[in-house]
PyMOL commands that place a pseudoatom at each C-alpha (Angstrom):
pseudoatom trace, name=CA, resn=MET, resi=1, chain=A, elem=C, hetatm=0, pos=[-4.265, -66.544, 15.247]
pseudoatom trace, name=CA, resn=LYS, resi=2, chain=A, elem=C, hetatm=0, pos=[-6.984, -65.884, 12.679]
pseudoatom trace, name=CA, resn=ILE, resi=3, chain=A, elem=C, hetatm=0, pos=[-9.594, -63.211, 13.316]
pseudoatom trace, name=CA, resn=SER, resi=4, chain=A, elem=C, hetatm=0, pos=[-12.346, -65.781, 12.725]
pseudoatom trace, name=CA, resn=GLN, resi=5, chain=A, elem=C, hetatm=0, pos=[-11.280, -67.300, 16.070]
pseudoatom trace, name=CA, resn=LEU, resi=6, chain=A, elem=C, hetatm=0, pos=[-11.539, -63.995, 17.954]
pseudoatom trace, name=CA, resn=MET, resi=7, chain=A, elem=C, hetatm=0, pos=[-14.366, -62.082, 16.336]
pseudoatom trace, name=CA, resn=THR, resi=8, chain=A, elem=C, hetatm=0, pos=[-17.847, -61.663, 17.700]
pseudoatom trace, name=CA, resn=LYS, resi=9, chain=A, elem=C, hetatm=0, pos=[-19.974, -63.551, 15.202]
pseudoatom trace, name=CA, resn=THR, resi=10, chain=A, elem=C, hetatm=0, pos=[-23.312, -61.904, 15.956]
pseudoatom trace, name=CA, resn=VAL, resi=11, chain=A, elem=C, hetatm=0, pos=[-23.369, -58.531, 14.231]
pseudoatom trace, name=CA, resn=ARG, resi=12, chain=A, elem=C, hetatm=0, pos=[-26.224, -56.085, 14.633]
pseudoatom trace, name=CA, resn=THR, resi=13, chain=A, elem=C, hetatm=0, pos=[-26.535, -53.694, 11.692]
pseudoatom trace, name=CA, resn=CYS, resi=14, chain=A, elem=C, hetatm=0, pos=[-28.650, -50.737, 10.676]
pseudoatom trace, name=CA, resn=LEU, resi=15, chain=A, elem=C, hetatm=0, pos=[-29.400, -48.774, 7.519]
pseudoatom trace, name=CA, resn=SER, resi=16, chain=A, elem=C, hetatm=0, pos=[-28.309, -45.190, 6.908]
pseudoatom trace, name=CA, resn=SER, resi=17, chain=A, elem=C, hetatm=0, pos=[-32.005, -44.275, 6.665]
pseudoatom trace, name=CA, resn=ASP, resi=18, chain=A, elem=C, hetatm=0, pos=[-32.756, -45.652, 10.161]
pseudoatom trace, name=CA, resn=THR, resi=19, chain=A, elem=C, hetatm=0, pos=[-33.064, -43.126, 12.957]
pseudoatom trace, name=CA, resn=LEU, resi=20, chain=A, elem=C, hetatm=0, pos=[-30.283, -42.647, 15.460]
pseudoatom trace, name=CA, resn=GLU, resi=21, chain=A, elem=C, hetatm=0, pos=[-32.818, -43.720, 18.061]
pseudoatom trace, name=CA, resn=GLN, resi=22, chain=A, elem=C, hetatm=0, pos=[-33.096, -47.117, 16.325]
pseudoatom trace, name=CA, resn=ALA, resi=23, chain=A, elem=C, hetatm=0, pos=[-29.300, -47.447, 16.185]
pseudoatom trace, name=CA, resn=ALA, resi=24, chain=A, elem=C, hetatm=0, pos=[-28.957, -46.401, 19.832]
pseudoatom trace, name=CA, resn=ARG, resi=25, chain=A, elem=C, hetatm=0, pos=[-31.614, -48.937, 20.829]
pseudoatom trace, name=CA, resn=LEU, resi=26, chain=A, elem=C, hetatm=0, pos=[-29.650, -51.696, 19.063]
pseudoatom trace, name=CA, resn=MET, resi=27, chain=A, elem=C, hetatm=0, pos=[-26.514, -50.661, 20.922]
pseudoatom trace, name=CA, resn=TRP, resi=28, chain=A, elem=C, hetatm=0, pos=[-28.333, -50.543, 24.257]
pseudoatom trace, name=CA, resn=ASP, resi=29, chain=A, elem=C, hetatm=0, pos=[-30.188, -53.834, 23.795]
pseudoatom trace, name=CA, resn=HIS, resi=30, chain=A, elem=C, hetatm=0, pos=[-27.057, -55.723, 22.730]
pseudoatom trace, name=CA, resn=ASP, resi=31, chain=A, elem=C, hetatm=0, pos=[-24.508, -53.913, 24.916]
pseudoatom trace, name=CA, resn=VAL, resi=32, chain=A, elem=C, hetatm=0, pos=[-22.334, -52.707, 22.037]
pseudoatom trace, name=CA, resn=GLY, resi=33, chain=A, elem=C, hetatm=0, pos=[-20.839, -49.317, 21.279]
pseudoatom trace, name=CA, resn=VAL, resi=34, chain=A, elem=C, hetatm=0, pos=[-20.887, -49.502, 17.496]
pseudoatom trace, name=CA, resn=VAL, resi=35, chain=A, elem=C, hetatm=0, pos=[-23.190, -50.712, 14.738]
pseudoatom trace, name=CA, resn=PRO, resi=36, chain=A, elem=C, hetatm=0, pos=[-22.073, -51.285, 11.156]
pseudoatom trace, name=CA, resn=VAL, resi=37, chain=A, elem=C, hetatm=0, pos=[-24.270, -49.461, 8.649]
pseudoatom trace, name=CA, resn=VAL, resi=38, chain=A, elem=C, hetatm=0, pos=[-25.254, -51.518, 5.611]
pseudoatom trace, name=CA, resn=ASP, resi=39, chain=A, elem=C, hetatm=0, pos=[-26.962, -50.719, 2.326]
pseudoatom trace, name=CA, resn=GLU, resi=40, chain=A, elem=C, hetatm=0, pos=[-29.978, -52.532, 0.877]
pseudoatom trace, name=CA, resn=THR, resi=41, chain=A, elem=C, hetatm=0, pos=[-27.732, -55.381, -0.346]
pseudoatom trace, name=CA, resn=GLY, resi=42, chain=A, elem=C, hetatm=0, pos=[-26.194, -55.852, 3.096]
pseudoatom trace, name=CA, resn=GLN, resi=43, chain=A, elem=C, hetatm=0, pos=[-22.788, -54.377, 2.224]
pseudoatom trace, name=CA, resn=VAL, resi=44, chain=A, elem=C, hetatm=0, pos=[-21.022, -52.301, 4.873]
pseudoatom trace, name=CA, resn=VAL, resi=45, chain=A, elem=C, hetatm=0, pos=[-21.149, -48.594, 3.963]
pseudoatom trace, name=CA, resn=GLY, resi=46, chain=A, elem=C, hetatm=0, pos=[-20.453, -46.987, 7.323]
pseudoatom trace, name=CA, resn=MET, resi=47, chain=A, elem=C, hetatm=0, pos=[-20.101, -47.279, 11.072]
pseudoatom trace, name=CA, resn=VAL, resi=48, chain=A, elem=C, hetatm=0, pos=[-22.036, -45.435, 13.772]
pseudoatom trace, name=CA, resn=THR, resi=49, chain=A, elem=C, hetatm=0, pos=[-20.978, -45.304, 17.415]
pseudoatom trace, name=CA, resn=ASP, resi=50, chain=A, elem=C, hetatm=0, pos=[-22.808, -44.318, 20.561]
pseudoatom trace, name=CA, resn=ARG, resi=51, chain=A, elem=C, hetatm=0, pos=[-20.603, -41.222, 20.659]
pseudoatom trace, name=CA, resn=ASP, resi=52, chain=A, elem=C, hetatm=0, pos=[-21.526, -40.353, 17.057]
pseudoatom trace, name=CA, resn=ALA, resi=53, chain=A, elem=C, hetatm=0, pos=[-25.216, -40.462, 17.980]
pseudoatom trace, name=CA, resn=CYS, resi=54, chain=A, elem=C, hetatm=0, pos=[-24.758, -38.301, 21.089]
pseudoatom trace, name=CA, resn=MET, resi=55, chain=A, elem=C, hetatm=0, pos=[-22.648, -35.710, 19.305]
pseudoatom trace, name=CA, resn=ALA, resi=56, chain=A, elem=C, hetatm=0, pos=[-25.072, -35.485, 16.361]
pseudoatom trace, name=CA, resn=ALA, resi=57, chain=A, elem=C, hetatm=0, pos=[-27.989, -34.877, 18.728]
pseudoatom trace, name=CA, resn=LEU, resi=58, chain=A, elem=C, hetatm=0, pos=[-26.020, -32.272, 20.664]
pseudoatom trace, name=CA, resn=THR, resi=59, chain=A, elem=C, hetatm=0, pos=[-24.580, -30.358, 17.709]
pseudoatom trace, name=CA, resn=GLN, resi=60, chain=A, elem=C, hetatm=0, pos=[-27.855, -30.342, 15.776]
pseudoatom trace, name=CA, resn=ALA, resi=61, chain=A, elem=C, hetatm=0, pos=[-30.017, -29.738, 18.858]
pseudoatom trace, name=CA, resn=ARG, resi=62, chain=A, elem=C, hetatm=0, pos=[-32.441, -32.443, 17.763]
pseudoatom trace, name=CA, resn=PRO, resi=63, chain=A, elem=C, hetatm=0, pos=[-33.611, -35.674, 19.400]
pseudoatom trace, name=CA, resn=LEU, resi=64, chain=A, elem=C, hetatm=0, pos=[-32.290, -39.024, 18.201]
pseudoatom trace, name=CA, resn=HIS, resi=65, chain=A, elem=C, hetatm=0, pos=[-35.637, -39.968, 16.668]
pseudoatom trace, name=CA, resn=ALA, resi=66, chain=A, elem=C, hetatm=0, pos=[-35.442, -36.884, 14.413]
pseudoatom trace, name=CA, resn=LEU, resi=67, chain=A, elem=C, hetatm=0, pos=[-32.016, -37.712, 12.983]
pseudoatom trace, name=CA, resn=THR, resi=68, chain=A, elem=C, hetatm=0, pos=[-30.989, -40.432, 10.561]
pseudoatom trace, name=CA, resn=VAL, resi=69, chain=A, elem=C, hetatm=0, pos=[-27.919, -42.595, 10.932]
pseudoatom trace, name=CA, resn=ALA, resi=70, chain=A, elem=C, hetatm=0, pos=[-26.595, -40.999, 7.718]
pseudoatom trace, name=CA, resn=VAL, resi=71, chain=A, elem=C, hetatm=0, pos=[-25.929, -37.685, 9.494]
pseudoatom trace, name=CA, resn=ALA, resi=72, chain=A, elem=C, hetatm=0, pos=[-23.735, -39.254, 12.159]
pseudoatom trace, name=CA, resn=MET, resi=73, chain=A, elem=C, hetatm=0, pos=[-22.083, -42.305, 10.634]
pseudoatom trace, name=CA, resn=SER, resi=74, chain=A, elem=C, hetatm=0, pos=[-18.487, -42.525, 9.544]
pseudoatom trace, name=CA, resn=LYS, resi=75, chain=A, elem=C, hetatm=0, pos=[-18.352, -43.273, 5.831]
pseudoatom trace, name=CA, resn=HIS, resi=76, chain=A, elem=C, hetatm=0, pos=[-14.694, -44.280, 5.916]
pseudoatom trace, name=CA, resn=VAL, resi=77, chain=A, elem=C, hetatm=0, pos=[-14.905, -47.933, 6.885]
pseudoatom trace, name=CA, resn=VAL, resi=78, chain=A, elem=C, hetatm=0, pos=[-11.905, -50.149, 7.464]
pseudoatom trace, name=CA, resn=THR, resi=79, chain=A, elem=C, hetatm=0, pos=[-12.830, -53.810, 7.131]
pseudoatom trace, name=CA, resn=CYS, resi=80, chain=A, elem=C, hetatm=0, pos=[-10.965, -57.069, 7.469]
pseudoatom trace, name=CA, resn=ARG, resi=81, chain=A, elem=C, hetatm=0, pos=[-11.362, -60.673, 6.430]
pseudoatom trace, name=CA, resn=PRO, resi=82, chain=A, elem=C, hetatm=0, pos=[-11.823, -63.716, 8.694]
pseudoatom trace, name=CA, resn=GLU, resi=83, chain=A, elem=C, hetatm=0, pos=[-8.483, -65.156, 7.569]
pseudoatom trace, name=CA, resn=ASP, resi=84, chain=A, elem=C, hetatm=0, pos=[-6.538, -62.034, 8.594]
pseudoatom trace, name=CA, resn=THR, resi=85, chain=A, elem=C, hetatm=0, pos=[-4.288, -62.461, 11.616]
pseudoatom trace, name=CA, resn=ALA, resi=86, chain=A, elem=C, hetatm=0, pos=[-4.585, -60.769, 14.976]
pseudoatom trace, name=CA, resn=GLU, resi=87, chain=A, elem=C, hetatm=0, pos=[-1.230, -59.079, 14.357]
pseudoatom trace, name=CA, resn=GLU, resi=88, chain=A, elem=C, hetatm=0, pos=[-2.469, -57.638, 11.032]
pseudoatom trace, name=CA, resn=ILE, resi=89, chain=A, elem=C, hetatm=0, pos=[-5.634, -56.342, 12.691]
pseudoatom trace, name=CA, resn=SER, resi=90, chain=A, elem=C, hetatm=0, pos=[-3.695, -54.782, 15.545]
pseudoatom trace, name=CA, resn=LYS, resi=91, chain=A, elem=C, hetatm=0, pos=[-1.583, -52.865, 13.027]
pseudoatom trace, name=CA, resn=LEU, resi=92, chain=A, elem=C, hetatm=0, pos=[-4.692, -51.868, 11.050]
pseudoatom trace, name=CA, resn=MET, resi=93, chain=A, elem=C, hetatm=0, pos=[-6.342, -50.515, 14.198]
pseudoatom trace, name=CA, resn=SER, resi=94, chain=A, elem=C, hetatm=0, pos=[-3.203, -48.617, 15.134]
pseudoatom trace, name=CA, resn=LYS, resi=95, chain=A, elem=C, hetatm=0, pos=[-2.746, -47.107, 11.676]
pseudoatom trace, name=CA, resn=ASN, resi=96, chain=A, elem=C, hetatm=0, pos=[-6.394, -46.012, 11.420]
pseudoatom trace, name=CA, resn=LYS, resi=97, chain=A, elem=C, hetatm=0, pos=[-6.853, -45.123, 15.111]
pseudoatom trace, name=CA, resn=ILE, resi=98, chain=A, elem=C, hetatm=0, pos=[-9.926, -47.317, 15.486]
pseudoatom trace, name=CA, resn=ARG, resi=99, chain=A, elem=C, hetatm=0, pos=[-11.029, -49.778, 18.172]
pseudoatom trace, name=CA, resn=ARG, resi=100, chain=A, elem=C, hetatm=0, pos=[-13.393, -51.987, 16.167]
pseudoatom trace, name=CA, resn=ILE, resi=101, chain=A, elem=C, hetatm=0, pos=[-13.328, -53.434, 12.667]
pseudoatom trace, name=CA, resn=PRO, resi=102, chain=A, elem=C, hetatm=0, pos=[-16.146, -55.255, 10.872]
pseudoatom trace, name=CA, resn=VAL, resi=103, chain=A, elem=C, hetatm=0, pos=[-15.180, -58.631, 9.445]
pseudoatom trace, name=CA, resn=VAL, resi=104, chain=A, elem=C, hetatm=0, pos=[-16.678, -59.053, 5.980]
pseudoatom trace, name=CA, resn=ASP, resi=105, chain=A, elem=C, hetatm=0, pos=[-17.243, -61.840, 3.469]
pseudoatom trace, name=CA, resn=ASP, resi=106, chain=A, elem=C, hetatm=0, pos=[-16.442, -61.732, -0.258]
pseudoatom trace, name=CA, resn=ALA, resi=107, chain=A, elem=C, hetatm=0, pos=[-19.545, -59.614, -0.921]
pseudoatom trace, name=CA, resn=GLN, resi=108, chain=A, elem=C, hetatm=0, pos=[-18.522, -57.057, 1.762]
pseudoatom trace, name=CA, resn=ARG, resi=109, chain=A, elem=C, hetatm=0, pos=[-21.352, -58.179, 4.059]
pseudoatom trace, name=CA, resn=PRO, resi=110, chain=A, elem=C, hetatm=0, pos=[-20.552, -58.224, 7.791]
pseudoatom trace, name=CA, resn=ILE, resi=111, chain=A, elem=C, hetatm=0, pos=[-20.014, -61.671, 9.291]
pseudoatom trace, name=CA, resn=GLY, resi=112, chain=A, elem=C, hetatm=0, pos=[-18.384, -60.525, 12.518]
pseudoatom trace, name=CA, resn=ILE, resi=113, chain=A, elem=C, hetatm=0, pos=[-16.738, -57.692, 14.333]
pseudoatom trace, name=CA, resn=VAL, resi=114, chain=A, elem=C, hetatm=0, pos=[-13.377, -57.611, 16.083]
pseudoatom trace, name=CA, resn=SER, resi=115, chain=A, elem=C, hetatm=0, pos=[-12.416, -55.132, 18.764]
pseudoatom trace, name=CA, resn=LEU, resi=116, chain=A, elem=C, hetatm=0, pos=[-9.253, -54.118, 20.514]
pseudoatom trace, name=CA, resn=SER, resi=117, chain=A, elem=C, hetatm=0, pos=[-10.817, -55.719, 23.590]
pseudoatom trace, name=CA, resn=ASP, resi=118, chain=A, elem=C, hetatm=0, pos=[-11.059, -59.033, 21.717]
pseudoatom trace, name=CA, resn=LEU, resi=119, chain=A, elem=C, hetatm=0, pos=[-7.328, -58.856, 20.985]
pseudoatom trace, name=CA, resn=ALA, resi=120, chain=A, elem=C, hetatm=0, pos=[-6.477, -57.977, 24.582]
pseudoatom trace, name=CA, resn=ILE, resi=121, chain=A, elem=C, hetatm=0, pos=[-8.681, -60.750, 26.010]
pseudoatom trace, name=CA, resn=ALA, resi=122, chain=A, elem=C, hetatm=0, pos=[-7.195, -63.345, 23.663]
pseudoatom trace, name=CA, resn=MET, resi=123, chain=A, elem=C, hetatm=0, pos=[-3.699, -62.206, 24.581]
pseudoatom trace, name=CA, resn=SER, resi=124, chain=A, elem=C, hetatm=0, pos=[-4.448, -62.341, 28.314]
pseudoatom trace, name=CA, resn=LYS, resi=125, chain=A, elem=C, hetatm=0, pos=[-5.751, -65.904, 27.961]
pseudoatom trace, name=CA, resn=GLY, resi=126, chain=A, elem=C, hetatm=0, pos=[-2.662, -66.970, 26.046]
pseudoatom trace, name=CA, resn=LYS, resi=127, chain=A, elem=C, hetatm=0, pos=[-4.620, -67.440, 22.810]
pseudoatom trace, name=CA, resn=GLY, resi=128, chain=A, elem=C, hetatm=0, pos=[-3.154, -64.464, 20.987]
pseudoatom trace, name=CA, resn=ARG, resi=129, chain=A, elem=C, hetatm=0, pos=[0.481, -65.513, 21.087]
pseudoatom trace, name=CA, resn=ASP, resi=130, chain=A, elem=C, hetatm=0, pos=[1.138, -63.800, 17.760]
pseudoatom trace, name=CA, resn=VAL, resi=131, chain=A, elem=C, hetatm=0, pos=[0.130, -60.446, 19.292]
pseudoatom trace, name=CA, resn=PRO, resi=132, chain=A, elem=C, hetatm=0, pos=[2.529, -59.497, 22.078]
pseudoatom trace, name=CA, resn=ALA, resi=133, chain=A, elem=C, hetatm=0, pos=[1.271, -57.395, 24.992]
pseudoatom trace, name=CA, resn=ALA, resi=134, chain=A, elem=C, hetatm=0, pos=[3.466, -54.519, 23.844]
pseudoatom trace, name=CA, resn=GLU, resi=135, chain=A, elem=C, hetatm=0, pos=[1.703, -54.532, 20.471]
pseudoatom trace, name=CA, resn=VAL, resi=136, chain=A, elem=C, hetatm=0, pos=[-1.779, -54.332, 22.017]
pseudoatom trace, name=CA, resn=ALA, resi=137, chain=A, elem=C, hetatm=0, pos=[-0.586, -51.576, 24.351]
pseudoatom trace, name=CA, resn=GLY, resi=138, chain=A, elem=C, hetatm=0, pos=[1.003, -49.763, 21.400]
pseudoatom trace, name=CA, resn=THR, resi=139, chain=A, elem=C, hetatm=0, pos=[-2.210, -50.052, 19.414]
pseudoatom trace, name=CA, resn=LEU, resi=140, chain=A, elem=C, hetatm=0, pos=[-4.220, -48.577, 22.274]
pseudoatom trace, name=CA, resn=ALA, resi=141, chain=A, elem=C, hetatm=0, pos=[-1.709, -45.751, 22.652]
pseudoatom trace, name=CA, resn=ALA, resi=142, chain=A, elem=C, hetatm=0, pos=[-1.868, -45.022, 18.899]
pseudoatom trace, name=CA, resn=ILE, resi=143, chain=A, elem=C, hetatm=0, pos=[-5.670, -44.950, 18.948]
pseudoatom trace, name=CA, resn=CYS, resi=144, chain=A, elem=C, hetatm=0, pos=[-5.673, -42.593, 21.918]
pseudoatom trace, name=CA, resn=GLY, resi=145, chain=A, elem=C, hetatm=0, pos=[-3.100, -40.354, 20.257]
pseudoatom trace, name=CA, resn=ALA, resi=146, chain=A, elem=C, hetatm=0, pos=[-0.479, -40.926, 22.948]
pseudoatom trace, name=CA, resn=PRO, resi=147, chain=A, elem=C, hetatm=0, pos=[3.158, -41.029, 21.909]
pseudoatom trace, name=CA, resn=VAL, resi=148, chain=A, elem=C, hetatm=0, pos=[4.382, -44.603, 21.551]
pseudoatom trace, name=CA, resn=ALA, resi=149, chain=A, elem=C, hetatm=0, pos=[7.705, -45.317, 23.227]
pseudoatom trace, name=CA, resn=THR, resi=150, chain=A, elem=C, hetatm=0, pos=[10.112, -47.321, 21.133]
pseudoatom trace, name=CA, resn=ALA, resi=151, chain=A, elem=C, hetatm=0, pos=[12.819, -49.548, 22.516]
for i in range(1, 151): cmd.bond("trace and resi %d" % i, "trace and resi %d" % (i + 1))
show_as sticks, trace
zoom trace
């Protein structure tokens, strides 16, 4: 199954110069836990999570409105393409210990986002036949740092 069939197509983004308050508001308003960070051309340059925002505010002892996304975002971004398969994305998540991956076009602009939850939901509905339950469970275990049992 292609990621274009599983991904969430509406992607909320922010700039690295936006405040963490703005990013947190986007997450709250759209019930998401991550926002891709884009540059002025719309290319993905980072990711910021709700946890990133909280930890930045705590460790710097400053309110969200006084901090920019740049201080909290992850600059190492793993992306995928809409034609990638669910199995490839599951392995990518496992290898990089991440739960969400932005789906980008040829210009590296976000056109969707795919999460481990998307893979699990597709699998549970019988749509993700190319991703066995053991693979999704193994991916979750790898992300969480738990030892993965092998048969």
